[in-house]
All heavy atoms as an XYZ file, in Angstrom:
680
protein
N      -1.515     25.330    -25.502
C      -0.489     24.870    -24.600
C      -0.009     23.502    -25.081
O      -0.806     22.659    -25.456
C      -1.062     24.768    -23.184
C       0.002     24.602    -22.141
S      -0.612     24.457    -20.453
C      -1.320     26.058    -20.159
N       1.282     23.303    -25.065
C       1.829     22.049    -25.548
C       1.483     20.903    -24.605
O       1.306     21.094    -23.407
C       3.341     22.152    -25.673
C       3.804     22.993    -26.818
C       5.293     22.868    -26.961
C       5.748     23.605    -28.200
N       7.171     23.422    -28.424
N       1.402     19.732    -25.192
C       1.027     18.557    -24.424
C       2.065     18.229    -23.350
O       1.714     17.841    -22.240
C       0.851     17.373    -25.377
C       0.257     16.166    -24.739
C      -0.005     15.077    -25.758
C      -0.673     13.889    -25.114
N      -0.958     12.830    -26.082
N       3.348     18.398    -23.666
C       4.391     18.080    -22.682
C       4.362     19.056    -21.507
O       4.608     18.662    -20.364
C       5.764     18.086    -23.346
O       6.046     19.361    -23.889
N       4.044     20.331    -21.759
C       3.955     21.318    -20.686
C       2.760     21.012    -19.784
O       2.860     21.116    -18.556
C       3.859     22.721    -21.258
C       3.800     23.856    -20.240
C       5.055     23.859    -19.385
C       3.620     25.178    -20.945
N       1.634     20.635    -20.384
C       0.457     20.275    -19.591
C       0.749     19.067    -18.712
O       0.363     19.032    -17.545
C      -0.729     19.974    -20.503
C      -1.292     21.175    -21.192
C      -2.575     20.861    -21.897
C      -2.326     19.922    -23.040
N      -3.515     19.658    -23.849
N       1.463     18.093    -19.271
C       1.802     16.892    -18.502
C       2.746     17.236    -17.355
O       2.596     16.736    -16.245
C       2.424     15.842    -19.418
C       2.623     14.521    -18.751
C       3.059     13.468    -19.745
C       3.174     12.131    -19.041
N       3.482     11.060    -19.969
N       3.720     18.124    -17.604
C       4.664     18.537    -16.569
C       3.945     19.277    -15.437
O       4.209     19.024    -14.254
C       5.756     19.419    -17.164
C       6.779     19.960    -16.178
C       7.616     18.835    -15.615
C       7.637     20.998    -16.843
N       3.040     20.171    -15.780
C       2.274     20.899    -14.763
C       1.405     19.935    -13.963
O       1.329     20.026    -12.734
C       1.426     22.009    -15.411
C       2.324     23.099    -15.968
C       0.441     22.602    -14.409
C       1.594     24.132    -16.800
N       0.774     19.008    -14.632
C      -0.083     18.036    -13.964
C       0.708     17.166    -12.991
O       0.297     16.966    -11.848
C      -0.769     17.166    -15.011
O      -1.491     16.134    -14.410
N       1.850     16.682    -13.424
C       2.676     15.837    -12.551
C       3.220     16.654    -11.382
O       3.260     16.172    -10.241
C       3.811     15.185    -13.365
C       3.232     14.138    -14.305
C       4.857     14.555    -12.463
C       4.223     13.580    -15.296
N       3.613     17.890    -11.639
C       4.141     18.750    -10.577
C       3.082     19.032     -9.512
O       3.370     18.982     -8.312
C       4.638     20.068    -11.146
O       5.688     19.857    -12.044
N       1.860     19.329     -9.937
C       0.792     19.581     -8.974
C       0.447     18.325     -8.177
O       0.216     18.401     -6.969
C      -0.451     20.116     -9.691
C      -0.386     21.562    -10.133
C      -1.598     21.915    -10.982
C      -0.297     22.489     -8.936
N       0.432     17.184     -8.832
C       0.148     15.937     -8.119
C       1.239     15.629     -7.106
O       0.955     15.226     -5.969
C       0.020     14.780     -9.105
O      -1.113     14.924     -9.904
N       2.480     15.822     -7.489
C       3.591     15.564     -6.585
C       3.591     16.550     -5.411
O       3.801     16.146     -4.259
C       4.912     15.651     -7.351
C       6.158     15.280     -6.576
C       6.108     13.818     -6.143
C       7.378     15.519     -7.430
N       3.321     17.820     -5.675
C       3.252     18.814     -4.614
C       2.131     18.483     -3.628
O       2.309     18.589     -2.411
C       3.051     20.211     -5.203
C       2.961     21.354     -4.204
C       4.281     21.521     -3.460
C       2.579     22.628     -4.924
N       0.976     18.084     -4.134
C      -0.133     17.708     -3.262
C       0.189     16.511     -2.405
O      -0.157     16.459     -1.220
N       0.872     15.527     -2.968
C       1.243     14.348     -2.203
C       2.251     14.692     -1.114
O       2.133     14.231      0.028
C       1.814     13.268     -3.135
O       0.836     12.963     -4.142
C       2.166     12.011     -2.381
N       3.241     15.520     -1.447
C       4.237     15.915     -0.452
C       3.613     16.748      0.669
O       3.920     16.537      1.851
C       5.372     16.684     -1.119
C       6.265     15.869     -2.047
C       7.271     16.782     -2.737
C       6.965     14.770     -1.296
N       2.738     17.688      0.320
C       2.056     18.475      1.345
C       1.152     17.611      2.209
O       1.038     17.841      3.417
C       1.244     19.596      0.707
C       1.997     20.849      0.331
C       1.084     21.799     -0.436
C       2.559     21.527      1.545
N       0.514     16.612      1.605
C      -0.344     15.710      2.359
C       0.462     14.976      3.425
O       0.066     14.905      4.587
C      -1.004     14.708      1.420
C      -1.808     13.643      2.137
S      -2.240     12.249      1.096
C      -0.665     11.456      0.898
N       1.627     14.455      3.035
C       2.449     13.731      3.998
C       3.043     14.669      5.055
O       3.135     14.298      6.226
C       3.579     12.970      3.300
C       3.112     11.708      2.658
C       3.305     11.496      1.311
C       2.479     10.719      3.386
C       2.878     10.334      0.705
C       2.038      9.553      2.807
C       2.246      9.356      1.458
N       3.437     15.873      4.655
C       4.062     16.784      5.611
C       3.038     17.337      6.602
O       3.233     17.246      7.816
C       4.761     17.928      4.874
C       5.403     18.917      5.805
C       6.502     18.555      6.577
C       4.909     20.210      5.925
C       7.089     19.455      7.439
C       5.491     21.116      6.785
C       6.584     20.731      7.541
O       7.150     21.628      8.398
N       1.964     17.918      6.104
C       0.985     18.526      7.001
C       0.124     17.489      7.714
O      -0.077     17.566      8.922
C       0.092     19.503      6.234
C       0.765     20.762      5.712
C      -0.214     21.575      4.883
C       1.304     21.588      6.845
N      -0.390     16.538      6.968
C      -1.267     15.546      7.575
C      -0.524     14.470      8.336
O      -0.971     14.015      9.389
N       0.621     14.059      7.814
C       1.359     12.973      8.453
C       2.256     13.424      9.574
O       2.291     12.812     10.637
N       3.002     14.511      9.346
C       3.947     14.946     10.373
C       3.298     15.879     11.392
O       3.311     15.608     12.588
C       5.159     15.628      9.727
C       6.112     16.216     10.736
C       6.862     15.390     11.556
C       6.227     17.583     10.890
C       7.717     15.916     12.501
C       7.081     18.122     11.826
C       7.822     17.288     12.634
O       8.658     17.819     13.570
N       2.725     17.003     10.918
C       2.205     18.005     11.843
C       0.958     17.548     12.585
O       0.719     17.973     13.713
C       1.893     19.307     11.109
C       3.118     20.124     10.886
C       3.845     20.177      9.733
C       3.788     20.955     11.828
N       4.920     21.004      9.911
C       4.920     21.491     11.187
C       3.543     21.284     13.148
C       5.784     22.351     11.833
C       4.418     22.145     13.775
C       5.519     22.665     13.122
N       0.120     16.720     11.947
C      -1.142     16.356     12.592
C      -1.179     14.922     13.105
O      -2.126     14.556     13.797
C      -2.297     16.599     11.625
C      -2.465     18.062     11.300
S      -3.975     18.413     10.448
C      -5.148     18.237     11.769
N      -0.176     14.114     12.793
C      -0.188     12.739     13.287
C       1.043     12.435     14.140
O       0.913     12.043     15.301
C      -0.266     11.756     12.114
C      -0.365     10.285     12.486
C      -1.671     10.004     13.186
C      -0.228      9.428     11.262
N       2.226     12.636     13.605
C       3.446     12.253     14.322
C       3.729     13.172     15.516
O       4.096     12.682     16.591
C       4.629     12.252     13.362
N       3.581     14.483     15.351
C       3.871     15.398     16.459
C       2.922     15.226     17.638
O       3.377     15.208     18.784
C       3.850     16.840     15.968
C       5.096     17.168     15.162
C       5.234     18.617     14.869
N       5.586     19.331     16.085
C       5.144     20.550     16.373
N       4.339     21.165     15.553
N       5.511     21.153     17.480
N       1.594     15.087     17.438
C       0.736     14.866     18.602
C       1.037     13.546     19.322
O       0.975     13.491     20.550
C      -0.679     14.853     18.023
C      -0.589     15.624     16.785
C       0.775     15.374     16.244
N       1.363     12.516     18.567
C       1.713     11.247     19.212
C       2.980     11.417     20.046
O       3.066     10.935     21.178
C       1.880     10.125     18.158
C       2.492      8.882     18.773
C       0.546      9.803     17.523
N       3.966     12.131     19.499
C       5.195     12.388     20.247
C       4.910     13.230     21.494
O       5.460     12.973     22.572
C       6.225     13.081     19.356
C       7.475     13.465     20.096
C       8.408     12.508     20.453
C       7.709     14.783     20.453
C       9.552     12.854     21.150
C       8.841     15.144     21.143
C       9.762     14.177     21.498
O      10.883     14.524     22.198
N       4.061     14.272     21.366
C       3.718     15.097     22.520
C       3.000     14.295     23.594
O       3.276     14.461     24.790
C       2.847     16.279     22.089
C       3.544     17.418     21.363
C       2.526     18.422     20.856
C       4.547     18.082     22.270
N       2.085     13.425     23.193
C       1.397     12.576     24.168
C       2.369     11.632     24.867
O       2.327     11.456     26.079
C       0.278     11.777     23.487
C      -0.968     12.544     23.107
C      -1.914     11.652     22.325
C      -1.655     13.088     24.341
N       3.244     11.024     24.091
C       4.212     10.095     24.659
C       5.163     10.807     25.617
O       5.411     10.333     26.723
C       4.998      9.401     23.546
C       6.040      8.460     24.049
C       5.678      7.255     24.614
C       7.386      8.790     23.968
C       6.636      6.383     25.089
C       8.356      7.934     24.433
C       7.979      6.718     25.005
N       5.692     11.951     25.207
C       6.628     12.665     26.083
C       5.916     13.240     27.308
O       6.493     13.299     28.393
C       7.354     13.763     25.318
O       6.458     14.747     24.899
N       4.659     13.658     27.155
C       3.893     14.144     28.305
C       3.613     13.046     29.312
O       3.680     13.271     30.525
N       3.314     11.861     28.831
C       3.108     10.728     29.744
C       4.409     10.319     30.422
O       4.428     10.010     31.615
C       2.528      9.538     28.980
C       1.049      9.581     28.672
C       0.656      8.438     27.751
C       0.246      9.527     29.945
N       5.493     10.326     29.674
C       6.783      9.902     30.205
C       7.304     10.885     31.256
O       7.809     10.468     32.293
C       7.789      9.767     29.069
C       9.116      9.160     29.484
C      10.017      8.970     28.289
C      10.592     10.326     27.934
N      11.677     10.260     26.959
N       7.157     12.192     30.993
C       7.672     13.209     31.902
C       6.693     13.585     33.005
O       7.058     14.290     33.941
C       8.041     14.480     31.136
C       9.137     14.245     30.119
O       9.900     13.276     30.285
O       9.221     15.038     29.160
N       5.446     13.183     32.874
C       4.434     13.543     33.865
C       3.909     14.957     33.692
O       3.401     15.544     34.642
N       4.015     15.512     32.492
C       3.558     16.883     32.240
C       2.309     16.931     31.361
O       1.985     17.985     30.822
C       4.676     17.695     31.563
O       5.030     17.060     30.331
C       5.893     17.801     32.461
N       1.630     15.836     31.228
C       0.437     15.787     30.372
C      -0.710     16.513     31.056
O      -1.068     16.217     32.197
C       0.048     14.333     30.092
C      -1.083     14.105     29.117
C      -0.699     14.625     27.744
C      -1.423     12.637     29.039
N      -1.292     17.500     30.369
C      -2.426     18.242     30.897
C      -3.660     17.930     30.057
O      -3.559     17.412     28.943
C      -2.147     19.752     30.860
O      -1.951     20.151     29.506
C      -0.919     20.107     31.684
N      -4.807     18.260     30.597
C      -6.065     18.001     29.890
C      -6.164     18.801     28.584
O      -6.549     18.240     27.555
C      -7.271     18.269     30.821
C      -8.580     18.153     30.058
C      -7.260     17.300     31.988
N      -5.825     20.107     28.557
C      -5.872     20.829     27.273
C      -4.934     20.241     26.221
O      -5.288     20.169     25.042
C      -5.454     22.248     27.629
C      -5.759     22.401     29.064
C      -5.550     21.044     29.666
N      -3.745     19.816     26.631
C      -2.816     19.189     25.689
C      -3.380     17.873     25.167
O      -3.293     17.578     23.974
C      -1.459     18.958     26.357
C      -0.405     18.266     25.497
C      -0.018     19.148     24.314
C       0.796     17.905     26.328
N      -3.998     17.102     26.048
C      -4.602     15.829     25.643
C      -5.714     16.054     24.628
O      -5.759     15.387     23.587
C      -5.129     15.088     26.870
C      -5.843     13.775     26.607
C      -4.865     12.743     26.070
C      -6.510     13.284     27.868
N      -6.619     17.005     24.891
C      -7.712     17.274     23.960
C      -7.212     17.826     22.635
O      -7.713     17.463     21.571
C      -8.751     18.207     24.578
C      -9.642     17.539     25.578
C      -9.921     18.146     26.779
C     -10.196     16.303     25.323
C     -10.731     17.536     27.714
C     -11.013     15.680     26.240
C     -11.280     16.293     27.444
N      -6.208     18.696     22.689
C      -5.635     19.252     21.462
C      -5.028     18.147     20.599
O      -5.234     18.109     19.379
C      -4.577     20.287     21.824
O      -3.851     20.669     20.696
N      -4.299     17.259     21.220
C      -3.675     16.159     20.478
C      -4.718     15.193     19.929
O      -4.591     14.717     18.795
C      -2.680     15.416     21.366
S      -1.203     16.361     21.737
N      -5.747     14.909     20.706
C      -6.794     13.995     20.235
C      -7.559     14.590     19.052
O      -7.894     13.871     18.100
C      -7.743     13.637     21.375
C      -7.168     12.720     22.434
C      -8.184     12.506     23.552
C      -6.751     11.386     21.832
N      -7.844     15.879     19.097
C      -8.532     16.529     17.975
C      -7.664     16.476     16.724
O      -8.151     16.171     15.629
C      -8.905     17.983     18.336
C     -10.040     17.983     19.346
C      -9.298     18.782     17.100
C     -10.357     19.337     19.934
N      -6.364     16.742     16.868
C      -5.469     16.656     15.715
C      -5.402     15.238     15.163
O      -5.361     15.046     13.951
C      -4.068     17.110     16.098
C      -3.927     18.594     16.144
C      -2.466     18.939     16.152
N      -2.168     19.732     17.328
C      -0.963     20.033     17.714
N       0.075     19.574     17.073
N      -0.772     20.784     18.776
N      -5.379     14.259     16.052
C      -5.325     12.867     15.598
C      -6.592     12.472     14.834
O      -6.527     11.745     13.846
C      -5.103     11.926     16.779
C      -3.710     11.963     17.391
C      -3.673     11.145     18.665
C      -2.682     11.462     16.409
N      -7.741     12.936     15.301
C      -8.985     12.601     14.616
C      -9.123     13.322     13.270
O      -9.726     12.796     12.337
C     -10.204     12.925     15.483
C     -10.430     11.929     16.586
C     -10.545     12.351     17.890
C     -10.509     10.586     16.322
C     -10.751     11.450     18.918
C     -10.709      9.667     17.336
C     -10.833     10.105     18.637
N      -8.572     14.527     13.152
C      -8.720     15.313     11.932
C      -7.608     15.098     10.910
O      -7.703     15.600      9.797
C      -8.798     16.799     12.272
C     -10.048     17.245     13.009
C      -9.972     18.726     13.323
C     -11.293     16.945     12.212
N      -6.559     14.367     11.259
C      -5.423     14.262     10.344
C      -5.803     13.587      9.025
O      -5.328     13.990      7.967
C      -4.248     13.550     11.004
S      -4.427     11.792     11.206
N      -6.661     12.598      9.046
C      -7.082     11.941      7.807
C      -7.897     12.853      6.915
O      -7.723     12.864      5.692
N      -8.783     13.637      7.523
C      -9.613     14.552      6.734
C      -8.773     15.657      6.101
O      -8.965     16.005      4.935
C     -10.701     15.153      7.618
N      -7.843     16.187      6.857
C      -6.983     17.256      6.328
C      -6.088     16.710      5.219
O      -5.920     17.338      4.170
C      -6.149     17.887      7.461
C      -5.078     18.802      6.915
C      -7.060     18.643      8.414
N      -5.514     15.541      5.444
C      -4.661     14.926      4.416
C      -5.446     14.674      3.137
O      -4.972     14.967      2.037
C      -4.081     13.611      4.916
O      -3.271     13.818      6.025
N      -6.637     14.144      3.264
C      -7.464     13.879      2.094
C      -7.883     15.138      1.376
O      -7.912     15.188      0.143
N      -8.213     16.184      2.134
C      -8.619     17.447      1.509
C      -7.463     18.081      0.737
O      -7.663     18.593     -0.373
C      -9.126     18.413      2.580
N      -6.270     18.031      1.294
C      -5.104     18.581      0.599
C      -4.852     17.816     -0.688
O      -4.667     18.395     -1.759
C      -3.861     18.553      1.507
C      -4.014     19.547      2.644
C      -2.599     18.846      0.716
C      -2.968     19.409      3.727
N      -4.850     16.493     -0.598
C      -4.562     15.685     -1.777
C      -5.639     15.872     -2.846
O      -5.328     16.012     -4.033
C      -4.435     14.216     -1.406
C      -4.049     13.389     -2.572
C      -2.806     13.223     -3.081
C      -4.934     12.637     -3.399
N      -2.857     12.408     -4.179
C      -4.151     12.031     -4.401
C      -6.306     12.410     -3.398
C      -4.698     11.221     -5.377
C      -6.840     11.613     -4.369
C      -6.038     11.020     -5.351
N      -6.908     15.883     -2.450
C      -8.000     16.052     -3.420
C      -7.936     17.407     -4.109
O      -8.167     17.500     -5.321
C      -9.351     15.891     -2.732
S      -9.766     14.190     -2.354
N      -7.632     18.455     -3.370
C      -7.539     19.785     -3.956
C      -6.463     19.838     -5.035
O      -6.700     20.331     -6.142
C      -7.246     20.830     -2.868
O      -8.284     20.782     -1.890
C      -7.149     22.219     -3.460
N      -5.288     19.307     -4.730
C      -4.217     19.344     -5.717
C      -4.480     18.378     -6.874
O      -4.065     18.641     -8.001
C      -2.869     19.049     -5.050
C      -2.272     20.264     -4.417
C      -2.546     20.578     -3.102
C      -1.451     21.100     -5.139
C      -2.011     21.703     -2.508
C      -0.901     22.235     -4.567
C      -1.184     22.537     -3.250
N      -5.181     17.287     -6.616
C      -5.521     16.373     -7.707
C      -6.544     17.006     -8.649
O      -6.474     16.820     -9.859
C      -6.046     15.055     -7.152
C      -6.163     14.001     -8.218
O      -5.174     13.786     -8.952
O      -7.250     13.399     -8.338
N      -7.479     17.758     -8.106
C      -8.448     18.465     -8.944
C      -7.750     19.531     -9.791
O      -8.031     19.678    -10.988
C      -9.567     19.076     -8.080
C     -10.458     17.967     -7.521
C     -10.395     20.076     -8.878
C     -11.428     18.427     -6.463
N      -6.822     20.258     -9.164
C      -6.063     21.252     -9.924
C      -5.235     20.603    -11.028
O      -5.148     21.124    -12.143
C      -5.149     22.047     -8.992
C      -5.829     23.026     -8.044
C      -4.803     23.618     -7.085
C      -6.523     24.117     -8.821
N      -4.626     19.469    -10.731
C      -3.845     18.763    -11.751
C      -4.753     18.229    -12.852
O      -4.356     18.170    -14.020
C      -3.066     17.621    -11.118
N      -5.976     17.876    -12.513
C      -6.924     17.371    -13.503
C      -7.305     18.397    -14.541
O      -7.641     18.048    -15.679
N      -7.269     19.676    -14.188
C      -7.558     20.709    -15.179
C      -6.534     20.692    -16.311
O      -6.854     20.975    -17.448
C      -7.581     22.098    -14.534
C      -8.811     22.369    -13.726
C      -8.700     22.751    -12.408
C     -10.071     22.242    -14.276
C      -9.821     23.008    -11.651
C     -11.204     22.485    -13.532
C     -11.075     22.876    -12.206
N      -5.307     20.368    -15.992
C      -4.266     20.306    -17.015
C      -4.191     18.924    -17.651
O      -3.865     18.792    -18.812
C      -2.908     20.675    -16.407
C      -2.842     22.097    -15.970
C      -3.008     22.432    -14.648
C      -2.634     23.094    -16.897
C      -2.944     23.742    -14.236
C      -2.586     24.416    -16.504
C      -2.744     24.750    -15.162
N      -4.493     17.904    -16.892
C      -4.421     16.537    -17.395
C      -5.517     16.269    -18.415
O      -5.279     15.629    -19.433
C      -4.555     15.563    -16.221
C      -4.304     14.155    -16.552
C      -4.394     13.270    -15.322
N      -4.045     14.044    -14.126
C      -4.618     13.894    -12.943
N      -5.533     13.019    -12.768
N      -4.257     14.620    -11.934
N      -6.704     16.729    -18.179
C      -7.857     16.422    -19.037
C      -8.177     17.560    -19.990
O      -9.293     17.633    -20.512
C      -9.079     16.123    -18.153
C      -8.837     14.945    -17.244
O      -8.082     14.033    -17.623
O      -9.413     14.943    -16.158
N      -7.283     18.455    -20.208
C      -7.525     19.591    -21.095
C      -7.576     19.121    -22.543
O      -6.679     18.429    -22.986
C      -6.396     20.623    -20.908
C      -6.725     21.975    -21.446
C      -7.561     22.833    -20.768
C      -6.175     22.402    -22.635
C      -7.859     24.080    -21.251
C      -6.447     23.648    -23.128
C      -7.301     24.491    -22.435
O      -7.575     25.725    -22.929
N      -8.633     19.453    -23.289
C      -8.731     18.972    -24.682
C      -7.667     19.580    -25.586
O      -7.202     20.699    -25.361
C     -10.132     19.411    -25.116
C     -10.502     20.507    -24.192
C      -9.755     20.281    -22.902
N      -7.299     18.833    -26.585
C      -6.285     19.278    -27.549
C      -6.836     20.419    -28.404
O      -7.989     20.411    -28.821
C      -5.874     18.117    -28.460
C      -5.065     17.071    -27.751
C      -3.727     17.591    -27.302
O      -3.093     18.365    -28.046
O      -3.309     17.238    -26.191
N      -5.991     21.386    -28.688
C      -6.370     22.487    -29.564
C      -6.069     22.101    -31.006
O      -5.067     21.457    -31.281
C      -5.593     23.742    -29.188
C      -5.903     24.242    -27.811
C      -5.046     25.445    -27.445
O      -4.298     25.919    -28.300
O      -5.130     25.867    -26.300
N      -6.942     22.490    -31.913
C      -6.728     22.151    -33.320
C      -6.434     23.368    -34.145
O      -6.791     24.430    -33.928
C      -7.952     21.422    -33.868
C      -8.119     20.096    -33.189
C      -9.297     19.334    -33.800
O      -9.605     19.562    -34.971
O      -9.876     18.537    -33.082
């Protein structure tokens, strides 16, 4: 495999992992629960199951974000650290 192709695959996987980390971990598991909590408090529709669901998502967002990023970084490392063929 050519060196430029390996570098392109490695950069693409790293970029995809970073984007997924921000989208899933940042938006779906951090920003949306905060918005739901805020709107529930403002409208008076906050229930106990919604509160617990949002709190669990808030506590797990860092772990999920890190797991996504690490997985894609490991996959990119297979192409990044691949030895040269002679």
